[in-house]
C-alpha angles and dihedrals in degrees: 000000000000122000089246092056092048090055090044090054093050090049096043094044099042130148094282092052090045092054091048090050093048093046090051091047095049089048100043108012126228120352117262093262095043089051089051089052095049094046088055093048089049090056089056090051128248104192109133093358125128123222144204115212110195112199090012096183113183092346105260095144093043097051090047096050094047089049090051093053108275111154101219142330150194127231122201116191129173092206116076092198091063092047091051093049094045092050088057091052096048092054086058090051097040093241098123094107095043101054124055115205125209127183121214151056106317094219091055095052102030093110089063093049123095125226119259139202091237124030121189135189113178110189092333103114089067091059094060125080088193097058096160093060093047096049094041094053097039098046089047089061093055115103097181118350130034112185124182141172118198139147122286112243095236130133094252092053093047087051091052088048092059093054092045095052092042089057090049090053091050092049090051094243122144091209116115136178124224133202112205124196108265089221092058094046092050094046090059092047092049092053087062091063099261130132128205111250101165134031133170136156143209125194092279108012138060120208118203138177121198122189141190 
């Protein structure tokens, strides 16, 4: 991830955005696609497993996996505002000793991150220009389950992308969204010994589970 993109993420996903996301989560629960991902992971079984949640956001996946019986987890987040807010929440839920938080660009700190039974990336691949490095490093750390949500590479999503990035340019933001070819993403995952065991789509997103 470029320095400009990192700065763009911090500006786009600031304290105000984090509070909005948390308020929405507390009122309505996980988003539709996150719910689909979690349901598919539950069917594989999470009891006693540990996890690595890359781009953990407001912690929807983390809360759910711990509640479902996961033993512990690590959250890596590029936005400090989200980490600060989630840390406040986990103290309320007595999860502070179970989840380890790391701030930074995952690809830059991957060598210092331990492998995990479950690795999740919920709408993170679309934030990286260097998709191959992100997917290679993250899927390599998965011992059992690799779960991702990222945009479909269809004409209508690419059209929407143009408008989204044009809006960012107008607003003076360096944040950009990327749509990477599904085939290239999966080829990298397959090379790390994983096979696709679940796949579903919505209009814009694709939800996939890969297992060893």
